[in-house]
Each structure stands twice: as C-alpha cells, then as structure tokens.
N, C-alpha and C positions, 0 to 999 in steps of 0.2 A: 503492498498498499503505498510505503515511504516514497518508493521511487517514482509509483505512478505520479505521488503528486509532486514530486520535484518536475517531472516532464509536463505535468500539465501548466506548471509556471513558464515552462521555457515558451509555450505557444501563445500564451496572451501577459504581453508586456504593455502598458505600464499595470502598475497594481490596480489601479481604478478599473480597468478592462477587466483583470482577472474576477475582483469582486463582482461585477457585473455578471458574469458568466453562468455561475453557480444560481444568483438570486438578484436581478436586476431592480426589484426594490431595494436591497440594500444599499444602491447608487443612488438610483431615481426616487424613492422615498416610499411610504408604503403604499399609497394612492395609486403607484404606477400599474398600469392595466395587464402589463404582461409579464409569463412566468415559465422558467426553462426547464426548471428539474424540477418540477412540483411533486410529483411521486415519490421521489429520490428522498426530498426534503421531508417530506411528510414522515415516510418509513424509519428515516432515520431520526425523527424527533420522538417518535414514539419508541424508536429502540433503544437511543442513547439519550433522549433529554434534550439533544442540539441536533443542529445541523452540521454532522461531524465531517462531512466530505469537505464542506467549504473550510471550516477552521482547519483543519488539514493543509490543504492546499493553501491557504494564507500563511499559516505557519511555514512551510514550504518555502514560498517566497519571500518571508521574513528574514529565514534562515541564510539564503541563498544570498540575499543582498546584503545583509551583514559580513558575510563571509567572502564579499566580492567577488562571487560567482557569476553575475551577470556581467562585471566589466573584464572578466577574464575571457568571457565570450566573443566579448566586439573586437578583440584584436585580430 
C-alpha cells in the first residue's frame, strides 16, 4: 500500500491537485457537486473511521516533499 500511495503522488502534482483527486470537496468546499471515489470513501469511513486512502496518499506526498524526492526527480 505504501508504494502505491507514493506512486499516486508522482502522477498528481502539486499537492492541491492531489487533494482534489480523492475528494474534490476537500479543495472546492463541502457544497461542491462532484465526487470521484464516493464508494471507496464511504467504505473506508465505515471500516476505518476515516478516508484512509486520502490520508495515506497525502502523508506519502508530504514525506516525499520533506525528503527532497520531488527535487531529485526534476534533474
């Protein structure tokens, strides 16, 4: 799961775009009329008490940003 979340980060930069993919309302506000992964989000909230995939992907992005991984890729 960790590798998959890191790969997700590589395809969706910058961070705000990455936040939009799993949950557009996270970026556009709670009244935004579009959803992307509604079934996944609802399932994870029932199972884990949170939208786990969203959290893991954003944590991976933050970790890669802090480690300088994105800067190395720009070379």
